[in-house]
C-alpha positions, -999 to +999 in steps of 0.1 A: -001+002+002+018+033-010+015+063+012-009+080-012-033+052-008-032+056+027-038+095+024-064+086+006-079+061+031-082+090+056-094+112+039-123+094+024-151+110+051-138+145+042-141+138+007-173+123+010-183+156+031-176+178+011-195+167-018-224+163-004-222+199+009-215+216-028-239+190-039-267+202-014-252+238-022-258+236-059-292+216-057-301+246-033-294+273-058-310+256-084-342+251-069-342+291-060-331+300-096-362+278-107-384+292-078-382+326-084-379+331-124-408+310-123-428+333-095-416+362-116-428+345-152-389+352-163-368+323-189-348+304-171-312+303-172-301+274-198-275+259-173-302+251-149-305+216-157-267+204-161-262+220-125-290+204-113-278+170-124-244+176-111-256+181-077-278+149-079-248+130-090-224+146-064-248+137-033-252+103-047-215+098-049-211+111-016-236+083-002-205+060-022-178+071-004-169+044+026-162+057+059-125+051+073-132+026+093-148+006+064-116+010+039-095-003+067-113-035+071-120-041+033-080-036+032-069-051+065-094-087+067-083-099+033-048-096+042-055-113+076-075-144+065-052-151+030-019-149+051-009-187+054+005-181+083-025-173+102-042-199+085-013-227+099-022-239+132+005-252+154-002-293+157+005-283+193-025-252+199-045-279+181-041-302+207-043-279+237-075-269+221-087-304+218-078-313+251-091-284+269-126-290+248-124-328+262-122-313+297-151-288+294-173-313+280-164-341+310-171-309+337-205-303+319-214-338+323-204-340+354-224-313+365 
């Protein structure tokens, strides 16, 4: 993992929040323009449709950006699960677990 990727992971929530704020501001601006132009009977400016679509896309994209914790889980959990050292249980540990389990079964049966 590069330093830039780590930086992006730590900034993911801020980026998503910024997209949501700017998208909301643009959407409110477009709605205000539409409201005032329809009330006064004026002709609408041309770029209102692209601004409206852009604001909706920005708000939608802000919902798709995962949190820093989610990104960390996406990167870390597969690395741990796919690690051969973690998957290979030493035989001594398996024997110890078996003995402890047998002891717990005997205790539960005797009660």
